[in-house]
N, C-alpha and C positions, 0 to 999 in steps of 0.2 A: 214452512217446512220445505225442504229441498226434495225435488222429485228425483227418483233413481236414474232417469234417463237424461237429466240435465248435465251440463258440462261442469257444474260446481261439484266439489267433493262432498260426500255425504257427511264426513266428519271433518272438522277444521283442525288440521294438523300441519305443523311446520317441520321441516327436516333440519337437523342440526349435525354438523360435522365437528367433532372434537378430537384432539390428539391425546392418546394415552401412551405412556412408555410401555416397553415390551413386557415388563413384569406385571403391570396392572392389566394389560390386555390379556395375557396368558391366564391370570387369575380370574378375570371376567369370563373367559371362555370355559374354564374348569367349573366355575360355580354355576353358570347358566346351564351348562350341559347336565350337571348333577341335579339341578332343580327342574330340568325340563322346560326351561324358559328361553325365549329369544333374548339376545343381548339388549335389543330395544326395550322389551318389556321390563327387564331387570333394571335398566337405567331409568326408565320412566318411574318405576316404583321407588327406586332409591332417591331420585330427585324429589318426588312427592313427599316422601318421609322427611327428607332434610328441610324442605320448605316449611312443612308443618312444625318441625322442631324449632326452626328459626322464628316462626310466628309465635309459638308458645314462649320462647325465650324473650321475645319482644314484649309480650303481654305481661310476663313476670316483672320485667324491668319497669314497665309503665305502672303496674300496681305498686311496686316498691317506691318509685318516685312519688306517686300520689300520697302514700302514707307518710313519706318523709316530708312532703310539703304540707300535708294536713294530718298531723298525728292524731291518734285516738285520744279523746279527752277522758279523764277519769270519770267513771260512771256512765259513759256513753252507751255501753252495751249491758249495763246492769238490768236485771229483770226483777219485776215485782215478785214477792213471795208466792202469789197465787198463779203466776204464769210459769213457774219453774217445773211443774209436773203436768202430766196428762190429765185432762178433766175426767171426773168420774161420770160414767154413763148410766 
């Protein structure tokens, strides 16, 4: 744990400078003001959502490739007649 009076930052963050065209920058300002967010918070959230979207897209691709490489065999997921319904209590 990092102590508050140490020279190390409490949270590990890196600063990033990126260039936006005027239209995107103006839109960013309008949206963040309307939402009551800072530009930094908005961009952090947007990047987080996009990274998660890309992760899900990659997982979908990996699942698809797995089933293409090892297709389901006929009967592989067939259930016995006694396991097709909930048990009687």
